[in-house]
N, CA, C and O of each residue as an XYZ file, in Angstrom:
612
protein
N     -86.484     94.512    -62.428
C     -86.683     95.911    -63.049
C     -86.064     96.157    -64.470
O     -86.653     96.759    -65.368
N     -84.735     95.588    -64.572
C     -84.106     95.682    -65.788
C     -84.946     94.956    -66.985
O     -85.098     95.506    -68.076
N     -85.465     93.697    -66.686
C     -86.265     93.119    -67.623
C     -87.467     93.784    -68.056
O     -87.853     93.701    -69.222
N     -88.098     94.463    -67.140
C     -89.395     95.253    -67.302
C     -88.997     96.435    -68.216
O     -89.666     96.675    -69.221
N     -88.022     97.105    -67.913
C     -87.578     98.316    -68.597
C     -87.184     97.802    -70.072
O     -87.617     98.376    -71.071
N     -86.440     96.822    -70.131
C     -86.032     96.340    -71.525
C     -87.224     95.824    -72.367
O     -87.262     95.937    -73.592
N     -88.237     95.221    -71.585
C     -89.351     94.675    -72.325
C     -90.317     95.896    -72.693
O     -91.047     95.809    -73.680
N     -90.310     96.955    -71.941
C     -91.257     98.034    -72.269
C     -90.676     98.958    -73.343
O     -91.429     99.671    -74.008
N     -89.228     98.959    -73.541
C     -88.655     99.925    -74.410
C     -89.125     99.786    -75.845
O     -89.366    100.833    -76.445
N     -89.283     98.648    -76.467
C     -89.841     98.587    -77.888
C     -91.174     99.151    -78.062
O     -91.476     99.766    -79.085
N     -92.081     98.936    -76.974
C     -93.461     99.434    -77.074
C     -93.498    101.027    -76.879
O     -94.322    101.735    -77.457
N     -92.649    101.448    -76.122
C     -92.613    102.972    -75.878
C     -92.018    103.545    -77.201
O     -92.623    104.460    -77.758
N     -90.916    103.077    -77.707
C     -90.496    103.657    -78.954
C     -91.420    103.643    -80.134
O     -91.412    104.574    -80.940
N     -92.202    102.628    -80.252
C     -93.070    102.502    -81.400
C     -94.373    103.295    -81.122
O     -95.119    103.579    -82.059
N     -94.643    103.639    -79.906
C     -95.822    104.413    -79.587
C     -95.706    105.950    -79.717
O     -96.714    106.654    -79.787
N     -94.511    106.428    -79.744
C     -94.272    107.833    -79.679
C     -94.186    108.302    -81.199
O     -93.765    107.537    -82.067
N     -94.574    109.502    -81.454
C     -94.501    110.073    -82.881
C     -93.138    109.980    -83.465
O     -92.172    110.066    -82.707
N     -92.970    109.814    -84.730
C     -91.670    109.613    -85.383
C     -90.659    110.686    -85.051
O     -89.457    110.423    -85.020
N     -91.147    111.927    -84.796
C     -90.153    113.044    -84.492
C     -89.643    113.010    -83.093
O     -88.658    113.685    -82.793
N     -90.308    112.203    -82.147
C     -89.770    112.023    -80.844
C     -89.148    110.735    -80.602
O     -88.575    110.500    -79.538
N     -89.243    109.849    -81.592
C     -88.651    108.485    -81.467
C     -87.160    108.405    -81.578
O     -86.547    109.093    -82.394
N     -86.557    107.544    -80.737
C     -85.237    107.416    -80.804
C     -84.747    106.911    -82.195
O     -85.321    105.998    -82.789
N     -83.680    107.543    -82.665
C     -83.365    107.264    -84.131
C     -81.766    107.319    -84.212
O     -81.209    108.403    -84.040
N     -81.147    106.354    -84.429
C     -79.649    106.257    -84.436
C     -79.000    107.278    -85.387
O     -77.862    107.683    -85.150
N     -79.628    107.663    -86.356
C     -79.155    108.730    -87.496
C     -79.224    110.008    -87.044
O     -78.607    110.886    -87.648
N     -79.994    110.306    -85.901
C     -80.162    111.699    -85.410
C     -78.927    112.167    -84.558
O     -78.360    111.318    -83.871
N     -78.531    113.306    -84.558
C     -77.401    113.853    -83.713
C     -77.645    113.552    -82.287
O     -78.694    113.855    -81.720
N     -76.651    112.949    -81.720
C     -76.678    112.667    -80.261
C     -77.425    111.347    -79.869
O     -77.196    110.783    -78.799
N     -78.302    110.895    -80.758
C     -79.046    109.727    -80.416
C     -78.195    108.438    -80.391
O     -78.472    107.494    -79.650
N     -77.174    108.448    -81.216
C     -76.269    107.222    -81.269
C     -75.456    107.271    -79.817
O     -75.196    106.213    -79.243
N     -75.127    108.361    -79.340
C     -74.334    108.362    -78.084
C     -75.185    107.921    -76.999
O     -74.723    107.185    -76.127
N     -76.548    108.359    -76.978
C     -77.507    107.970    -75.998
C     -77.667    106.488    -76.057
O     -77.641    105.778    -75.053
N     -77.836    106.047    -77.282
C     -78.016    104.532    -77.439
C     -76.828    103.814    -76.923
O     -76.996    102.797    -76.250
N     -75.617    104.268    -77.187
C     -74.465    103.625    -76.720
C     -74.396    103.626    -75.186
O     -74.162    102.557    -74.622
N     -74.562    104.633    -74.543
C     -74.555    104.779    -73.053
C     -75.697    103.879    -72.391
O     -75.459    103.137    -71.438
N     -76.911    104.004    -72.957
C     -78.020    103.223    -72.363
C     -77.772    101.657    -72.643
O     -77.992    100.840    -71.749
N     -77.339    101.293    -73.823
C     -77.148     99.849    -74.140
C     -75.939     99.303    -73.343
O     -75.996     98.189    -72.823
N     -74.885    100.062    -73.253
C     -73.831     99.450    -72.547
C     -74.150     99.327    -70.947
O     -73.779     98.363    -70.278
N     -74.841    100.363    -70.461
C     -75.416    100.243    -69.107
C     -76.204     98.962    -68.922
O     -76.011     98.201    -67.974
N     -77.156     98.749    -69.935
C     -77.996     97.606    -69.802
C     -77.265     96.319    -69.923
O     -77.535     95.310    -69.271
N     -76.239     96.436    -70.881
C     -75.433     95.214    -71.065
C     -74.777     94.774    -69.775
O     -74.794     93.590    -69.436
N     -74.198     95.719    -69.055
C     -73.543     95.401    -67.788
C     -74.448     95.042    -66.603
O     -74.059     94.254    -65.741
N     -75.698     95.642    -66.560
C     -76.622     95.401    -65.517
C     -77.410     94.060    -65.776
O     -77.554     93.220    -64.888
N     -77.897     93.920    -67.019
C     -78.863     92.827    -67.288
C     -78.108     91.736    -68.149
O     -78.555     90.592    -68.231
N     -76.984     92.118    -68.766
C     -76.335     91.108    -69.719
C     -76.880     91.190    -71.103
O     -76.386     90.488    -71.985
N     -77.861     92.000    -71.347
C     -78.489     91.982    -72.649
C     -78.900     93.520    -72.971
O     -79.122     94.338    -72.078
N     -78.963     93.771    -74.166
C     -79.625     95.116    -74.593
C     -80.173     95.170    -75.981
O     -80.392     96.228    -76.570
N     -80.387     93.973    -76.482
C     -80.860     93.910    -77.947
C     -82.177     94.690    -78.165
O     -82.205     95.534    -79.060
N     -83.267     94.462    -77.404
C     -84.442     95.244    -77.658
C     -84.181     96.730    -77.428
O     -84.695     97.511    -78.230
N     -83.522     97.160    -76.534
C     -83.203     98.505    -76.330
C     -82.466     99.019    -77.602
O     -82.914     99.988    -78.214
N     -81.372     98.393    -77.991
C     -80.648     98.778    -79.116
C     -81.598     98.869    -80.426
O     -81.464     99.817    -81.199
N     -82.472     97.952    -80.631
C     -83.330     97.856    -81.727
C     -84.280     99.184    -81.796
O     -84.532     99.666    -82.900
N     -84.737     99.693    -80.757
C     -85.580    100.850    -80.915
C     -84.976    101.949    -81.485
O     -85.682    102.796    -82.032
N     -83.611    102.082    -81.435
C     -82.977    103.110    -82.168
C     -82.777    103.003    -83.611
O     -82.306    103.929    -84.272
N     -83.138    101.863    -84.110
C     -82.922    101.458    -85.519
C     -84.402    101.418    -86.266
O     -84.520    101.668    -87.465
N     -85.475    101.085    -85.437
C     -86.726    100.750    -86.078
C     -87.176    101.913    -87.014
O     -87.635    101.640    -88.123
N     -87.064    103.110    -86.624
C     -87.565    104.274    -87.448
C     -86.396    104.971    -88.118
O     -86.522    106.144    -88.471
N     -85.280    104.317    -88.308
C     -84.008    105.102    -88.787
C     -84.119    105.431    -90.202
O     -83.690    106.515    -90.596
N     -84.679    104.559    -91.043
C     -84.649    104.747    -92.474
C     -83.340    104.234    -93.144
O     -83.137    104.441    -94.340
N     -82.508    103.603    -92.406
C     -81.333    102.873    -92.986
C     -81.761    101.631    -93.677
O     -82.795    101.025    -93.396
N     -80.876    101.268    -94.637
C     -81.167     99.894    -95.320
C     -81.004     98.855    -94.417
O     -80.380     99.035    -93.371
N     -81.532     97.711    -94.728
C     -81.460     96.484    -93.959
C     -79.993     96.066    -93.811
O     -79.623     95.561    -92.751
N     -79.145     96.253    -94.829
C     -77.729     95.899    -94.684
C     -76.965     96.783    -93.724
O     -76.100     96.352    -92.962
N     -77.322     97.987    -93.808
C     -76.637     99.096    -92.902
C     -77.093     98.716    -91.452
O     -76.260     98.717    -90.545
N     -78.362     98.402    -91.228
C     -78.886     98.050    -89.819
C     -78.101     96.814    -89.369
O     -77.442     96.795    -88.329
N     -78.206     95.829    -90.179
C     -77.422     94.574    -89.720
C     -76.031     94.811    -89.447
O     -75.546     94.468    -88.368
N     -75.371     95.356    -90.319
C     -73.867     95.581    -90.205
C     -73.504     96.538    -88.973
O     -72.516     96.307    -88.275
N     -74.302     97.558    -88.758
C     -74.017     98.405    -87.646
C     -74.308     97.692    -86.340
O     -73.540     97.771    -85.381
N     -75.454     96.980    -86.321
C     -75.897     96.208    -84.995
C     -74.904     95.148    -84.817
O     -74.572     94.917    -83.655
N     -74.372     94.466    -85.747
C     -73.397     93.370    -85.660
C     -72.032     94.086    -85.016
O     -71.445     93.622    -84.039
N     -71.727     94.998    -85.552
C     -70.406     95.752    -84.987
C     -70.665     96.046    -83.543
O     -69.853     95.771    -82.660
N     -71.833     96.620    -83.332
C     -72.130     97.086    -81.876
C     -72.224     95.942    -80.967
O     -71.874     96.120    -79.800
N     -72.675     94.719    -81.362
C     -72.833     93.494    -80.621
C     -71.478     92.983    -80.332
O     -71.189     92.538    -79.222
N     -70.633     93.041    -81.327
C     -69.193     92.544    -81.124
C     -68.548     93.311    -80.050
O     -67.975     92.670    -79.170
N     -68.562     94.642    -79.996
C     -67.972     95.401    -79.009
C     -68.680     95.129    -77.544
O     -68.058     95.033    -76.486
N     -70.005     95.034    -77.691
C     -70.646     94.833    -76.454
C     -70.384     93.515    -75.840
O     -70.384     93.422    -74.612
N     -70.146     92.422    -76.640
C     -69.835     91.181    -76.113
C     -68.327     91.177    -75.551
O     -68.008     90.513    -74.565
N     -67.477     91.943    -76.239
C     -66.066     91.995    -75.831
C     -66.031     92.645    -74.467
O     -65.331     92.142    -73.589
N     -66.763     93.758    -74.230
C     -66.921     94.445    -72.995
C     -67.441     93.573    -71.958
O     -66.901     93.556    -70.852
N     -68.514     92.799    -72.244
C     -69.028     91.684    -71.247
C     -68.029     90.683    -70.999
O     -67.922     90.281    -69.840
N     -67.269     90.204    -71.900
C     -66.242     89.246    -71.584
C     -65.387     89.684    -70.627
O     -65.157     88.983    -69.641
N     -64.792     90.940    -70.810
C     -63.753     91.634    -69.925
C     -64.473     91.866    -68.530
O     -63.936     91.481    -67.492
N     -65.585     92.444    -68.534
C     -66.248     92.865    -67.287
C     -66.636     91.547    -66.406
O     -66.237     91.408    -65.250
N     -67.483     90.565    -67.097
C     -67.814     89.514    -66.340
C     -66.616     88.464    -66.242
O     -66.580     87.715    -65.266
N     -65.671     88.394    -67.194
C     -64.485     87.579    -67.145
C     -63.701     87.723    -65.871
O     -63.270     86.743    -65.262
N     -63.515     89.034    -65.459
C     -62.797     89.339    -64.222
C     -63.577     88.841    -62.999
O     -62.938     88.407    -62.041
N     -64.823     88.873    -62.971
C     -65.603     88.295    -61.954
C     -65.302     86.764    -61.794
O     -64.958     86.272    -60.719
N     -65.475     85.985    -63.064
C     -65.281     84.645    -63.131
C     -63.771     84.316    -62.737
O     -63.521     83.420    -61.931
N     -62.895     84.988    -63.269
C     -61.404     84.716    -63.082
C     -61.100     84.981    -61.491
O     -60.182     84.353    -60.964
N     -61.779     85.799    -60.825
C     -61.525     86.096    -59.480
C     -62.244     85.002    -58.420
O     -62.074     85.006    -57.201
N     -62.974     84.189    -59.077
C     -63.656     83.152    -58.210
C     -63.108     81.774    -58.473
O     -63.030     81.312    -59.611
N     -62.752     81.167    -57.449
C     -62.147     79.804    -57.560
C     -63.144     78.758    -57.841
O     -62.766     77.677    -58.292
N     -64.413     78.998    -57.605
C     -65.501     77.950    -57.967
C     -66.144     78.198    -59.285
O     -66.998     77.402    -59.676
N     -65.826     79.193    -59.980
C     -66.525     79.536    -61.258
C     -65.572     79.515    -62.343
O     -64.485     80.085    -62.251
N     -66.000     78.777    -63.530
C     -65.104     78.818    -64.642
C     -65.882     78.666    -65.868
O     -67.025     78.216    -65.787
N     -65.358     79.008    -67.046
C     -66.053     78.763    -68.318
C     -65.284     77.747    -69.075
O     -64.075     77.874    -69.270
N     -65.970     76.752    -69.498
C     -65.336     75.649    -70.242
C     -64.972     76.152    -71.647
O     -65.760     76.886    -72.243
N     -63.850     75.797    -72.173
C     -63.395     76.218    -73.492
C     -64.287     75.741    -74.526
O     -64.569     76.426    -75.509
N     -64.788     74.444    -74.295
C     -65.884     73.882    -75.371
C     -66.941     74.805    -75.515
O     -67.366     75.069    -76.640
N     -67.483     75.404    -74.348
C     -68.646     76.282    -74.393
C     -68.334     77.470    -75.238
O     -69.096     77.779    -76.154
N     -67.219     78.176    -74.972
C     -66.692     79.269    -75.772
C     -66.702     78.879    -77.216
O     -67.270     79.589    -78.046
N     -66.093     77.777    -77.534
C     -66.031     77.488    -78.985
C     -67.256     77.152    -79.626
O     -67.405     77.418    -80.818
N     -68.260     76.526    -78.878
C     -69.565     76.217    -79.434
C     -70.379     77.631    -79.619
O     -71.136     77.839    -80.568
N     -70.133     78.490    -78.659
C     -70.767     79.894    -78.884
C     -70.288     80.528    -80.172
O     -71.064     81.014    -80.996
N     -69.030     80.502    -80.301
C     -68.370     81.157    -81.606
C     -68.887     80.477    -82.850
O     -69.259     81.127    -83.827
N     -68.907     79.083    -82.797
C     -69.348     78.402    -83.992
C     -70.890     78.610    -84.279
O     -71.334     78.625    -85.427
N     -71.613     78.756    -83.233
C     -73.096     78.902    -83.449
C     -73.316     80.369    -84.089
O     -74.077     80.596    -85.029
N     -72.510     81.338    -83.413
C     -72.674     82.689    -83.999
C     -72.315     82.724    -85.422
O     -73.026     83.374    -86.187
N     -71.214     82.048    -85.888
C     -70.731     82.082    -87.347
C     -71.783     81.363    -88.196
O     -72.092     81.802    -89.305
N     -72.333     80.259    -87.677
C     -73.334     79.576    -88.415
C     -74.571     80.385    -88.674
O     -75.081     80.477    -89.791
N     -75.043     80.985    -87.559
C     -76.195     81.857    -87.631
C     -76.055     82.938    -88.688
O     -76.932     83.154    -89.525
N     -74.838     83.649    -88.608
C     -74.522     84.667    -89.458
C     -74.675     84.287    -90.863
O     -75.347     84.946    -91.657
N     -74.041     83.213    -91.160
C     -73.917     82.679    -92.560
C     -75.288     82.245    -93.091
O     -75.608     82.527    -94.246
N     -76.101     81.569    -92.279
C     -77.522     81.177    -92.690
C     -78.331     82.363    -92.880
O     -79.075     82.413    -93.859
N     -78.270     83.397    -91.995
C     -79.162     84.447    -92.059
C     -78.962     85.387    -93.243
O     -79.824     86.191    -93.598
N     -77.886     85.254    -93.779
C     -77.547     86.193    -94.948
C     -78.442     85.888    -96.069
O     -78.935     86.814    -96.714
N     -78.689     84.669    -96.352
C     -79.780     84.256    -97.386
C     -81.165     84.831    -97.194
O     -81.853     85.226    -98.134
N     -81.513     84.855    -96.011
C     -82.881     85.401    -95.567
C     -82.891     86.901    -95.819
O     -83.796     87.501    -96.398
N     -81.683     87.488    -95.276
C     -81.606     88.959    -95.440
C     -81.719     89.443    -96.899
O     -82.446     90.372    -97.250
N     -80.879     88.678    -97.760
C     -80.713     89.011    -99.224
C     -82.157     88.797    -99.946
O     -82.492     89.423   -100.951
N     -82.885     87.919    -99.354
C     -84.303     87.572   -100.012
C     -85.313     88.595    -99.711
O     -86.417     88.556   -100.253
N     -84.975     89.537    -98.845
C     -86.002     90.448    -98.230
C     -85.884     91.911    -98.935
O     -84.829     92.320    -99.421
N     -87.005     92.587    -98.929
C     -86.789     93.998    -99.291
C     -86.604     94.690    -97.870
O     -86.704     94.099    -96.795
N     -86.311     96.076    -98.048
C     -86.149     96.811    -96.905
C     -87.456     96.933    -96.078
O     -87.420     96.954    -94.848
N     -88.604     97.012    -96.779
C     -89.895     97.150    -96.264
C     -90.164     95.832    -95.467
O     -90.631     95.925    -94.332
N     -89.889     94.619    -96.007
C     -90.222     93.287    -95.302
C     -89.185     93.281    -94.073
O     -89.543     92.829    -92.985
N     -88.112     93.706    -94.237
C     -87.142     93.659    -93.183
C     -87.693     94.447    -91.951
O     -87.651     94.001    -90.804
N     -88.210     95.656    -92.295
C     -88.681     96.513    -91.181
C     -89.885     95.940    -90.473
O     -90.035     96.009    -89.254
N     -90.775     95.344    -91.346
C     -91.938     94.658    -90.764
C     -91.610     93.489    -89.794
O     -92.115     93.380    -88.677
N     -90.705     92.618    -90.342
C     -90.309     91.492    -89.612
C     -89.453     91.849    -88.321
O     -89.508     91.170    -87.295
N     -88.686     92.936    -88.462
C     -87.836     93.469    -87.320
C     -88.776     93.905    -86.308
O     -88.658     93.478    -85.159
N     -89.772     94.779    -86.647
C     -90.806     95.222    -85.557
C     -91.584     94.073    -84.909
O     -91.869     94.081    -83.712
N     -91.922     93.067    -85.765
C     -92.550     91.883    -85.131
C     -91.598     91.241    -84.042
O     -91.948     91.168    -82.864
N     -90.519     90.835    -84.445
C     -89.549     90.206    -83.618
C     -89.178     91.090    -82.440
O     -89.024     90.560    -81.340
N     -89.037     92.294    -82.579
C     -88.622     93.193    -81.427
C     -89.888     93.289    -80.469
O     -89.720     93.345    -79.251
N     -91.070     93.305    -80.994
C     -92.285     93.300    -80.025
C     -92.432     92.033    -79.393
O     -92.907     92.014    -78.257
N     -92.081     90.914    -79.981
C     -92.141     89.632    -79.476
C     -91.149     89.456    -78.348
O     -91.444     88.935    -77.273
N     -90.028     89.896    -78.643
C     -88.779     89.759    -77.640
C     -89.132     90.644    -76.451
O     -88.955     90.263    -75.294
N     -89.637     91.836    -76.765
C     -90.039     92.758    -75.622
C     -91.091     92.197    -74.785
O     -91.048     92.380    -73.568
N     -92.045     91.523    -75.331
C     -93.126     90.935    -74.617
C     -92.546     89.877    -73.650
O     -92.871     89.853    -72.463
N     -91.631     88.958    -74.231
C     -91.169     88.009    -73.481
C     -90.236     88.491    -72.188
O     -90.251     87.901    -71.108
N     -89.463     89.602    -72.463
C     -88.690     90.225    -71.334
C     -89.647     90.837    -70.444
O     -89.478     90.746    -69.228
N     -90.579     91.416    -70.901
C     -91.638     92.168    -70.038
C     -92.319     91.078    -69.200
O     -92.556     91.342    -68.022
N     -92.681     89.789    -69.733
C     -93.315     88.943    -68.965
C     -92.426     88.225    -67.923
O     -92.892     87.876    -66.838
N     -91.167     88.013    -68.262
C     -90.198     87.557    -67.319
C     -90.058     88.461    -66.127
O     -90.099     88.034    -64.973
N     -89.890     89.729    -66.444
C     -89.702     90.680    -65.543
C     -90.949     90.886    -64.442
O     -90.739     91.100    -63.249
N     -92.192     90.793    -65.000
C     -93.303     90.792    -64.150
C     -93.530     89.505    -63.348
O     -93.986     89.505    -62.204
N     -93.180     88.410    -64.031
C     -93.174     87.201    -63.112
C     -92.177     87.144    -62.010
O     -92.461     86.678    -60.906
N     -90.989     87.627    -62.319
C     -90.017     87.762    -61.259
C     -90.411     88.762    -60.126
O     -90.175     88.515    -58.943
N     -91.027     89.907    -60.552
C     -91.480     90.907    -59.646
C     -92.516     90.453    -58.642
O     -92.489     90.722    -57.441
N     -93.550     89.643    -59.351
C     -94.588     89.132    -58.535
C     -94.161     88.042    -57.576
O     -94.675     87.922    -56.464
N     -93.181     87.231    -58.050
C     -92.665     86.166    -57.210
C     -91.848     86.569    -55.973
O     -91.530     85.726    -55.135
N     -91.525     87.810    -55.870
C     -90.806     88.446    -54.737
C     -91.744     88.501    -53.542
O     -91.362     88.992    -52.480
């Protein structure tokens, strides 16, 4: 069900009129985004598409959106490390290899550095168009996975 909700969230956000749409710049919306995304992070392990719906119609610049989402993702990942790390630490049969952690960090840094060139080459309008396309594609994938898992039950 988490994947279905996560997959439907971008479609619902883009379908509603702008004055009803979630928007991180509106009073109270950022708190709602934080609560919903943290809950989804802890339940499903991901919240990207849900977080994205709060930025799609925000009117912020591409640099502001990327910087804010990056900061939120850092804190989200730290909370996941603490939350799921206690589960892994409490299990004698589960562990995370140090090499895996180092590869994840290196990949994140590489992606951040390479994506800067793409971001700098775009206008805010192009960024918004591509963001919406990627959000919808990601939502479709999560929705499809959720439906497949639901039907397989």
